[in-house]
C-alpha positions in Angstrom: 184.3 70.2 96.8 186.8 71.5 94.3 187.9 68.0 93.3 184.4 66.9 92.7 183.8 69.8 90.4 187.0 69.0 88.6 186.0 65.4 88.2 182.6 66.4 86.8 184.2 68.8 84.4 186.6 66.2 83.1 183.8 63.6 82.7 181.7 66.2 80.8 184.6 67.1 78.5 185.4 63.4 77.8 181.7 62.8 77.0 181.6 65.8 74.7 184.7 64.6 72.9 183.3 61.1 72.5 179.9 62.5 71.3 181.7 64.7 68.7 183.8 61.8 67.4 180.7 59.5 67.3 178.8 62.1 65.3 181.7 62.6 62.8 182.1 58.8 62.6 178.4 58.4 62.0 178.6 60.7 59.0 181.6 58.9 57.7 179.9 55.5 58.0 176.9 56.9 56.0 179.2 58.1 53.3 181.0 54.8 53.1 177.6 53.0 52.9 176.5 55.2 50.0 179.8 54.5 48.2 179.4 50.7 48.8 175.8 50.8 47.4 176.9 52.7 44.3 179.8 50.2 43.8 177.4 47.3 44.1 174.9 48.8 41.6 177.7 49.6 39.1 179.0 46.0 39.5 175.6 44.6 38.8 175.2 46.8 35.7 178.6 45.8 34.4 177.9 42.1 34.9 174.6 42.4 33.1 176.1 44.1 30.1 178.8 41.4 29.9 176.3 38.6 29.8 174.3 40.1 26.9 
């Protein structure tokens, strides 16, 4: 019985660690997406001003 509880505890800790990393990575992905959109918009504005 003790080994089953140990296995369950290890699985829960691993799941918690993966969940925490996924949450942090999700925030990082959103920040990178915002930076990419800003870079795209700035690139479009710079192209338009060079054409005129």
